[in-house]
KEVEXTI-955546 format. One record per residue (C-alpha): x, y, z; chain; residue number from 1; residue in three letters. Coordinates in steps of 0.05 Angstrom, whole numbers, plus 5000, padded with zeros to 4 digits. Layout:
<pts>
<pt <X, Y, Z>, 'A', NUM, 'ALA'>
...
</pts>
This chain:
<pts>
<pt <7745, 1891, 2265>, 'A', 1, 'UNK'>
<pt <7726, 1945, 2317>, 'A', 2, 'UNK'>
<pt <7652, 1942, 2335>, 'A', 3, 'UNK'>
<pt <7618, 1994, 2365>, 'A', 4, 'UNK'>
<pt <7578, 1976, 2411>, 'A', 5, 'UNK'>
<pt <7559, 2038, 2448>, 'A', 6, 'UNK'>
<pt <7550, 2109, 2409>, 'A', 7, 'UNK'>
<pt <7542, 2189, 2428>, 'A', 8, 'UNK'>
<pt <7540, 2230, 2391>, 'A', 9, 'UNK'>
<pt <7551, 2302, 2394>, 'A', 10, 'UNK'>
<pt <7490, 2337, 2409>, 'A', 11, 'UNK'>
<pt <7479, 2291, 2460>, 'A', 12, 'UNK'>
<pt <7526, 2328, 2497>, 'A', 13, 'UNK'>
<pt <7489, 2396, 2520>, 'A', 14, 'UNK'>
<pt <7546, 2446, 2537>, 'A', 15, 'UNK'>
<pt <7609, 2486, 2504>, 'A', 16, 'UNK'>
<pt <7636, 2457, 2445>, 'A', 17, 'UNK'>
<pt <7708, 2470, 2427>, 'A', 18, 'UNK'>
<pt <7720, 2514, 2374>, 'A', 19, 'UNK'>
<pt <7739, 2492, 2301>, 'A', 20, 'UNK'>
<pt <7810, 2468, 2272>, 'A', 21, 'UNK'>
<pt <7839, 2462, 2340>, 'A', 22, 'UNK'>
<pt <7900, 2406, 2350>, 'A', 23, 'UNK'>
<pt <7865, 2349, 2396>, 'A', 24, 'UNK'>
<pt <7927, 2319, 2446>, 'A', 25, 'UNK'>
<pt <7918, 2246, 2445>, 'A', 26, 'UNK'>
<pt <7918, 2193, 2511>, 'A', 27, 'UNK'>
<pt <7931, 2121, 2509>, 'A', 28, 'UNK'>
<pt <7913, 2094, 2577>, 'A', 29, 'UNK'>
<pt <7918, 2015, 2600>, 'A', 30, 'UNK'>
<pt <7993, 1972, 2595>, 'A', 31, 'UNK'>
<pt <7949, 1929, 2536>, 'A', 32, 'UNK'>
<pt <7982, 1981, 2484>, 'A', 33, 'UNK'>
<pt <8040, 1931, 2476>, 'A', 34, 'UNK'>
<pt <8028, 1874, 2484>, 'A', 35, 'UNK'>
<pt <8006, 1843, 2417>, 'A', 36, 'UNK'>
<pt <8029, 1871, 2352>, 'A', 37, 'UNK'>
<pt <7953, 1884, 2322>, 'A', 38, 'UNK'>
<pt <7945, 1933, 2384>, 'A', 39, 'UNK'>
<pt <8009, 1971, 2366>, 'A', 40, 'UNK'>
<pt <7986, 1979, 2291>, 'A', 41, 'UNK'>
<pt <7917, 1993, 2311>, 'A', 42, 'UNK'>
<pt <7957, 2062, 2369>, 'A', 43, 'UNK'>
<pt <7988, 2072, 2307>, 'A', 44, 'UNK'>
<pt <7920, 2075, 2264>, 'A', 45, 'UNK'>
<pt <7884, 2119, 2302>, 'A', 46, 'UNK'>
<pt <7947, 2173, 2327>, 'A', 47, 'UNK'>
<pt <7954, 2178, 2245>, 'A', 48, 'UNK'>
<pt <7868, 2182, 2244>, 'A', 49, 'UNK'>
<pt <7866, 2249, 2288>, 'A', 50, 'UNK'>
<pt <7940, 2269, 2273>, 'A', 51, 'UNK'>
<pt <7943, 2344, 2253>, 'A', 52, 'UNK'>
<pt <8006, 2390, 2238>, 'A', 53, 'UNK'>
<pt <8077, 2386, 2281>, 'A', 54, 'UNK'>
<pt <8078, 2447, 2319>, 'A', 55, 'UNK'>
<pt <8148, 2480, 2352>, 'A', 56, 'UNK'>
<pt <8115, 2502, 2407>, 'A', 57, 'UNK'>
<pt <8044, 2507, 2446>, 'A', 58, 'UNK'>
<pt <8023, 2567, 2494>, 'A', 59, 'UNK'>
<pt <7983, 2537, 2553>, 'A', 60, 'UNK'>
<pt <7910, 2560, 2540>, 'A', 61, 'UNK'>
<pt <7922, 2541, 2456>, 'A', 62, 'UNK'>
<pt <7907, 2465, 2493>, 'A', 63, 'UNK'>
<pt <7839, 2452, 2499>, 'A', 64, 'UNK'>
<pt <7820, 2387, 2466>, 'A', 65, 'UNK'>
<pt <7833, 2320, 2490>, 'A', 66, 'UNK'>
<pt <7820, 2243, 2452>, 'A', 67, 'UNK'>
<pt <7832, 2199, 2519>, 'A', 68, 'UNK'>
<pt <7835, 2115, 2478>, 'A', 69, 'UNK'>
<pt <7827, 2074, 2544>, 'A', 70, 'UNK'>
<pt <7844, 2000, 2528>, 'A', 71, 'UNK'>
<pt <7806, 1951, 2588>, 'A', 72, 'UNK'>
<pt <7817, 1878, 2614>, 'A', 73, 'UNK'>
<pt <7768, 1853, 2559>, 'A', 74, 'UNK'>
<pt <7800, 1892, 2505>, 'A', 75, 'UNK'>
<pt <7741, 1941, 2502>, 'A', 76, 'UNK'>
<pt <7779, 2010, 2469>, 'A', 77, 'UNK'>
<pt <7738, 2071, 2507>, 'A', 78, 'UNK'>
<pt <7740, 2136, 2469>, 'A', 79, 'UNK'>
<pt <7725, 2191, 2497>, 'A', 80, 'UNK'>
<pt <7722, 2269, 2488>, 'A', 81, 'UNK'>
<pt <7739, 2324, 2521>, 'A', 82, 'UNK'>
<pt <7753, 2396, 2529>, 'A', 83, 'UNK'>
<pt <7805, 2432, 2578>, 'A', 84, 'UNK'>
<pt <7777, 2490, 2625>, 'A', 85, 'UNK'>
<pt <7829, 2520, 2662>, 'A', 86, 'UNK'>
<pt <7816, 2536, 2732>, 'A', 87, 'UNK'>
<pt <7839, 2602, 2781>, 'A', 88, 'UNK'>
<pt <7889, 2552, 2838>, 'A', 89, 'UNK'>
<pt <7914, 2615, 2877>, 'A', 90, 'UNK'>
<pt <7984, 2592, 2839>, 'A', 91, 'UNK'>
<pt <8024, 2594, 2780>, 'A', 92, 'UNK'>
<pt <7995, 2534, 2751>, 'A', 93, 'UNK'>
<pt <7922, 2529, 2733>, 'A', 94, 'UNK'>
<pt <7878, 2480, 2770>, 'A', 95, 'UNK'>
<pt <7854, 2432, 2701>, 'A', 96, 'UNK'>
<pt <7782, 2418, 2690>, 'A', 97, 'UNK'>
<pt <7748, 2366, 2632>, 'A', 98, 'UNK'>
<pt <7689, 2361, 2612>, 'A', 99, 'UNK'>
<pt <7665, 2311, 2565>, 'A', 100, 'UNK'>
<pt <7636, 2340, 2502>, 'A', 101, 'UNK'>
<pt <7624, 2282, 2451>, 'A', 102, 'UNK'>
<pt <7633, 2232, 2419>, 'A', 103, 'UNK'>
<pt <7639, 2186, 2468>, 'A', 104, 'UNK'>
<pt <7652, 2108, 2428>, 'A', 105, 'UNK'>
<pt <7661, 2038, 2467>, 'A', 106, 'UNK'>
<pt <7698, 1996, 2417>, 'A', 107, 'UNK'>
<pt <7712, 1916, 2422>, 'A', 108, 'UNK'>
<pt <7762, 1880, 2377>, 'A', 109, 'UNK'>
<pt <7745, 1835, 2326>, 'A', 110, 'UNK'>
<pt <7769, 1828, 2256>, 'A', 111, 'UNK'>
<pt <7832, 1858, 2237>, 'A', 112, 'UNK'>
<pt <7872, 1866, 2161>, 'A', 113, 'UNK'>
<pt <7948, 1894, 2163>, 'A', 114, 'UNK'>
<pt <7996, 1891, 2129>, 'A', 115, 'UNK'>
<pt <8068, 1853, 2122>, 'A', 116, 'UNK'>
<pt <8121, 1857, 2154>, 'A', 117, 'UNK'>
<pt <8166, 1887, 2111>, 'A', 118, 'UNK'>
<pt <8125, 1940, 2078>, 'A', 119, 'UNK'>
<pt <8109, 1964, 2157>, 'A', 120, 'UNK'>
<pt <8190, 1962, 2166>, 'A', 121, 'UNK'>
<pt <8180, 2013, 2108>, 'A', 122, 'UNK'>
<pt <8126, 2059, 2131>, 'A', 123, 'UNK'>
<pt <8180, 2062, 2199>, 'A', 124, 'UNK'>
<pt <8243, 2093, 2165>, 'A', 125, 'UNK'>
<pt <8276, 2142, 2197>, 'A', 126, 'UNK'>
<pt <8306, 2203, 2173>, 'A', 127, 'UNK'>
<pt <8373, 2213, 2164>, 'A', 128, 'UNK'>
<pt <8382, 2271, 2205>, 'A', 129, 'UNK'>
<pt <8356, 2230, 2266>, 'A', 130, 'UNK'>
<pt <8404, 2183, 2241>, 'A', 131, 'UNK'>
<pt <8491, 2180, 2290>, 'A', 132, 'UNK'>
<pt <8522, 2201, 2245>, 'A', 133, 'UNK'>
<pt <8582, 2157, 2230>, 'A', 134, 'UNK'>
<pt <8657, 2195, 2220>, 'A', 135, 'UNK'>
<pt <8687, 2151, 2175>, 'A', 136, 'UNK'>
<pt <8777, 2149, 2170>, 'A', 137, 'UNK'>
<pt <8772, 2181, 2253>, 'A', 138, 'UNK'>
<pt <8806, 2134, 2297>, 'A', 139, 'UNK'>
<pt <8826, 2162, 2378>, 'A', 140, 'UNK'>
<pt <8896, 2127, 2406>, 'A', 141, 'UNK'>
<pt <8903, 2105, 2477>, 'A', 142, 'UNK'>
<pt <8916, 2186, 2506>, 'A', 143, 'UNK'>
<pt <8846, 2197, 2477>, 'A', 144, 'UNK'>
<pt <8870, 2246, 2418>, 'A', 145, 'UNK'>
<pt <8843, 2231, 2360>, 'A', 146, 'UNK'>
<pt <8869, 2220, 2294>, 'A', 147, 'UNK'>
<pt <8861, 2216, 2230>, 'A', 148, 'UNK'>
<pt <8876, 2189, 2156>, 'A', 149, 'UNK'>
<pt <8864, 2223, 2098>, 'A', 150, 'UNK'>
<pt <8862, 2193, 2018>, 'A', 151, 'UNK'>
<pt <8865, 2223, 1951>, 'A', 152, 'UNK'>
<pt <8817, 2215, 1913>, 'A', 153, 'UNK'>
<pt <8832, 2185, 1841>, 'A', 154, 'UNK'>
<pt <8873, 2235, 1789>, 'A', 155, 'UNK'>
<pt <8841, 2228, 1716>, 'A', 156, 'UNK'>
<pt <8908, 2229, 1675>, 'A', 157, 'UNK'>
<pt <8859, 2247, 1612>, 'A', 158, 'UNK'>
<pt <8857, 2310, 1652>, 'A', 159, 'UNK'>
<pt <8924, 2329, 1658>, 'A', 160, 'UNK'>
<pt <8948, 2375, 1624>, 'A', 161, 'UNK'>
<pt <9003, 2365, 1570>, 'A', 162, 'UNK'>
<pt <9027, 2396, 1512>, 'A', 163, 'UNK'>
<pt <8968, 2414, 1471>, 'A', 164, 'UNK'>
<pt <8982, 2377, 1399>, 'A', 165, 'UNK'>
<pt <8934, 2399, 1349>, 'A', 166, 'UNK'>
<pt <8928, 2328, 1315>, 'A', 167, 'UNK'>
<pt <8888, 2299, 1380>, 'A', 168, 'UNK'>
<pt <8839, 2361, 1387>, 'A', 169, 'UNK'>
<pt <8761, 2341, 1383>, 'A', 170, 'UNK'>
<pt <8729, 2363, 1336>, 'A', 171, 'UNK'>
<pt <8663, 2390, 1337>, 'A', 172, 'UNK'>
<pt <8619, 2341, 1329>, 'A', 173, 'UNK'>
<pt <8651, 2303, 1385>, 'A', 174, 'UNK'>
<pt <8653, 2346, 1433>, 'A', 175, 'UNK'>
<pt <8575, 2366, 1419>, 'A', 176, 'UNK'>
<pt <8562, 2286, 1421>, 'A', 177, 'UNK'>
<pt <8599, 2291, 1500>, 'A', 178, 'UNK'>
<pt <8559, 2342, 1517>, 'A', 179, 'UNK'>
<pt <8493, 2319, 1494>, 'A', 180, 'UNK'>
<pt <8513, 2263, 1524>, 'A', 181, 'UNK'>
<pt <8530, 2298, 1599>, 'A', 182, 'UNK'>
<pt <8467, 2330, 1595>, 'A', 183, 'UNK'>
<pt <8428, 2256, 1575>, 'A', 184, 'UNK'>
<pt <8465, 2236, 1636>, 'A', 185, 'UNK'>
<pt <8451, 2302, 1686>, 'A', 186, 'UNK'>
<pt <8371, 2303, 1672>, 'A', 187, 'UNK'>
<pt <8357, 2225, 1696>, 'A', 188, 'UNK'>
<pt <8411, 2228, 1752>, 'A', 189, 'UNK'>
<pt <8366, 2291, 1775>, 'A', 190, 'UNK'>
<pt <8311, 2258, 1756>, 'A', 191, 'UNK'>
<pt <8329, 2188, 1794>, 'A', 192, 'UNK'>
<pt <8340, 2237, 1855>, 'A', 193, 'UNK'>
<pt <8281, 2272, 1860>, 'A', 194, 'UNK'>
<pt <8253, 2205, 1865>, 'A', 195, 'UNK'>
<pt <8283, 2186, 1924>, 'A', 196, 'UNK'>
<pt <8269, 2248, 1950>, 'A', 197, 'UNK'>
<pt <8197, 2226, 1948>, 'A', 198, 'UNK'>
<pt <8211, 2169, 1971>, 'A', 199, 'UNK'>
<pt <8253, 2185, 2037>, 'A', 200, 'UNK'>
<pt <8225, 2195, 2099>, 'A', 201, 'UNK'>
<pt <8213, 2269, 2128>, 'A', 202, 'UNK'>
<pt <8224, 2288, 2189>, 'A', 203, 'UNK'>
<pt <8166, 2319, 2197>, 'A', 204, 'UNK'>
<pt <8101, 2289, 2175>, 'A', 205, 'UNK'>
<pt <8062, 2333, 2130>, 'A', 206, 'UNK'>
<pt <7984, 2326, 2159>, 'A', 207, 'UNK'>
<pt <7948, 2271, 2131>, 'A', 208, 'UNK'>
<pt <7884, 2282, 2102>, 'A', 209, 'UNK'>
<pt <7818, 2240, 2110>, 'A', 210, 'UNK'>
<pt <7772, 2218, 2052>, 'A', 211, 'UNK'>
<pt <7701, 2202, 2082>, 'A', 212, 'UNK'>
<pt <7654, 2168, 2034>, 'A', 213, 'UNK'>
<pt <7595, 2133, 2037>, 'A', 214, 'UNK'>
<pt <7577, 2052, 2005>, 'A', 215, 'UNK'>
<pt <7524, 2033, 1966>, 'A', 216, 'UNK'>
<pt <7469, 2010, 2027>, 'A', 217, 'UNK'>
<pt <7487, 2063, 2086>, 'A', 218, 'UNK'>
<pt <7444, 2072, 2156>, 'A', 219, 'UNK'>
<pt <7418, 2137, 2176>, 'A', 220, 'UNK'>
<pt <7458, 2131, 2243>, 'A', 221, 'UNK'>
<pt <7524, 2117, 2200>, 'A', 222, 'UNK'>
<pt <7509, 2174, 2162>, 'A', 223, 'UNK'>
<pt <7504, 2207, 2235>, 'A', 224, 'UNK'>
<pt <7566, 2184, 2257>, 'A', 225, 'UNK'>
<pt <7612, 2186, 2195>, 'A', 226, 'UNK'>
<pt <7586, 2266, 2204>, 'A', 227, 'UNK'>
<pt <7613, 2269, 2266>, 'A', 228, 'UNK'>
<pt <7686, 2249, 2255>, 'A', 229, 'UNK'>
<pt <7677, 2296, 2196>, 'A', 230, 'UNK'>
<pt <7672, 2352, 2240>, 'A', 231, 'UNK'>
<pt <7736, 2322, 2282>, 'A', 232, 'UNK'>
<pt <7782, 2327, 2218>, 'A', 233, 'UNK'>
<pt <7757, 2375, 2188>, 'A', 234, 'UNK'>
<pt <7790, 2418, 2154>, 'A', 235, 'UNK'>
<pt <7851, 2358, 2129>, 'A', 236, 'UNK'>
<pt <7778, 2304, 2111>, 'A', 237, 'UNK'>
<pt <7741, 2301, 2047>, 'A', 238, 'UNK'>
<pt <7663, 2271, 2042>, 'A', 239, 'UNK'>
<pt <7648, 2248, 1978>, 'A', 240, 'UNK'>
<pt <7574, 2253, 1968>, 'A', 241, 'UNK'>
<pt <7564, 2197, 1926>, 'A', 242, 'UNK'>
<pt <7554, 2123, 1941>, 'A', 243, 'UNK'>
<pt <7598, 2077, 1910>, 'A', 244, 'UNK'>
<pt <7594, 2008, 1898>, 'A', 245, 'UNK'>
<pt <7657, 1978, 1939>, 'A', 246, 'UNK'>
<pt <7657, 1924, 1978>, 'A', 247, 'UNK'>
<pt <7737, 1943, 2020>, 'A', 248, 'UNK'>
<pt <7761, 1865, 2048>, 'A', 249, 'UNK'>
<pt <7743, 1836, 1987>, 'A', 250, 'UNK'>
<pt <7769, 1893, 1934>, 'A', 251, 'UNK'>
<pt <7809, 1939, 1962>, 'A', 252, 'UNK'>
<pt <7836, 1969, 1902>, 'A', 253, 'UNK'>
<pt <7776, 2019, 1877>, 'A', 254, 'UNK'>
<pt <7776, 2057, 1953>, 'A', 255, 'UNK'>
<pt <7856, 2063, 1939>, 'A', 256, 'UNK'>
<pt <7839, 2091, 1869>, 'A', 257, 'UNK'>
<pt <7789, 2143, 1898>, 'A', 258, 'UNK'>
<pt <7846, 2166, 1964>, 'A', 259, 'UNK'>
<pt <7900, 2168, 1916>, 'A', 260, 'UNK'>
<pt <7857, 2214, 1879>, 'A', 261, 'UNK'>
<pt <7828, 2263, 1920>, 'A', 262, 'UNK'>
<pt <7909, 2258, 1961>, 'A', 263, 'UNK'>
<pt <7877, 2218, 2019>, 'A', 264, 'UNK'>
<pt <7923, 2174, 2060>, 'A', 265, 'UNK'>
<pt <7859, 2156, 2106>, 'A', 266, 'UNK'>
<pt <7802, 2143, 2093>, 'A', 267, 'UNK'>
<pt <7745, 2113, 2131>, 'A', 268, 'UNK'>
<pt <7675, 2082, 2095>, 'A', 269, 'UNK'>
<pt <7615, 2068, 2121>, 'A', 270, 'UNK'>
<pt <7559, 2021, 2097>, 'A', 271, 'UNK'>
<pt <7514, 1968, 2113>, 'A', 272, 'UNK'>
<pt <7483, 1901, 2103>, 'A', 273, 'UNK'>
<pt <7442, 1843, 2124>, 'A', 274, 'UNK'>
<pt <7511, 1799, 2139>, 'A', 275, 'UNK'>
<pt <7539, 1855, 2171>, 'A', 276, 'UNK'>
<pt <7495, 1926, 2193>, 'A', 277, 'UNK'>
<pt <7527, 1984, 2214>, 'A', 278, 'UNK'>
<pt <7594, 1990, 2183>, 'A', 279, 'UNK'>
<pt <7654, 2041, 2191>, 'A', 280, 'UNK'>
<pt <7722, 2008, 2161>, 'A', 281, 'UNK'>
<pt <7782, 2048, 2171>, 'A', 282, 'UNK'>
<pt <7841, 2048, 2147>, 'A', 283, 'UNK'>
<pt <7913, 2084, 2119>, 'A', 284, 'UNK'>
<pt <7961, 2069, 2043>, 'A', 285, 'UNK'>
<pt <8036, 2084, 2050>, 'A', 286, 'UNK'>
<pt <8062, 2089, 1985>, 'A', 287, 'UNK'>
<pt <7995, 2073, 1948>, 'A', 288, 'UNK'>
<pt <7983, 2004, 1995>, 'A', 289, 'UNK'>
<pt <7940, 1986, 2037>, 'A', 290, 'UNK'>
<pt <7980, 1991, 2096>, 'A', 291, 'UNK'>
<pt <7930, 1978, 2162>, 'A', 292, 'UNK'>
<pt <7850, 1972, 2165>, 'A', 293, 'UNK'>
<pt <7794, 1957, 2216>, 'A', 294, 'UNK'>
<pt <7718, 1937, 2196>, 'A', 295, 'UNK'>
<pt <7685, 1965, 2258>, 'A', 296, 'UNK'>
<pt <7602, 1965, 2257>, 'A', 297, 'UNK'>
<pt <7552, 2013, 2287>, 'A', 298, 'UNK'>
<pt <7500, 1989, 2344>, 'A', 299, 'UNK'>
<pt <7434, 2001, 2329>, 'A', 300, 'UNK'>
<pt <7415, 2037, 2396>, 'A', 301, 'UNK'>
<pt <7459, 2090, 2372>, 'A', 302, 'UNK'>
<pt <7409, 2163, 2375>, 'A', 303, 'UNK'>
<pt <7408, 2203, 2309>, 'A', 304, 'UNK'>
<pt <7426, 2285, 2314>, 'A', 305, 'UNK'>
<pt <7367, 2299, 2285>, 'A', 306, 'UNK'>
<pt <7321, 2281, 2366>, 'A', 307, 'UNK'>
<pt <7354, 2335, 2386>, 'A', 308, 'UNK'>
<pt <7355, 2404, 2390>, 'A', 309, 'UNK'>
<pt <7431, 2425, 2406>, 'A', 310, 'UNK'>
<pt <7466, 2471, 2357>, 'A', 311, 'UNK'>
<pt <7546, 2455, 2344>, 'A', 312, 'UNK'>
<pt <7598, 2506, 2343>, 'A', 313, 'UNK'>
<pt <7639, 2468, 2290>, 'A', 314, 'UNK'>
</pts>
């Protein structure tokens, strides 16, 4: 569980914002991100939440946005958003300045719900292209020369050309039955191959869409926070306007069904109650199963966007 103890919205920062659909540069500060399994899972969840399409190269002027996540000694996660400014330095390399543009969040780690080790290991399976190839039947002698072995394949004696005898020829019904059997087996193999290809890990992952939705009761502060997160994620985000009778930590099945229906592998769910006011649940899916889920709450000191008369550039 991540408690949002401090929040400043986009419109509280009265400066120029970045353009829309900019790929952010994610920076994780602090040595504690790798000290426990829950912190490593939280880091992976944040990377997936703000990950965009993969690119082969990028020019220096294309670096406009930085998202910084700092983990302090008391396990407080500080999220900051900066705009990169390239200034003249008198040299070929420009001077870099960072201007905070929001939103700014301070999280406290509370309750988490992570997947089993087997499912997490399956989700991190590497593609075949990245695995080292094993060269079979090759060896090297003491002089460094490569030696190989050649194996003769199995010979099918039924296909060996022999003297043609009319009595041994197959009838038309037998040939037709064998053809139908071969086509059925081929279609079955093709279907199984397609299923395996869909489950194979990809060398370059697809962009993950995020489903943003509200619960049965949702405060105005949570609605404003969801709106900010939607601006950071779009166009890889879908926002549902209607309210939903869902309690993810008690029964996550309805939420998973909505995510699958909208073709989203990430979700952000906002709700409020007397026991847990201002909840903002973040989670991700793998193979239609829940992988990770955290339950943040929003501090009541959060300021609504409508209080600030500043126009957005999104």
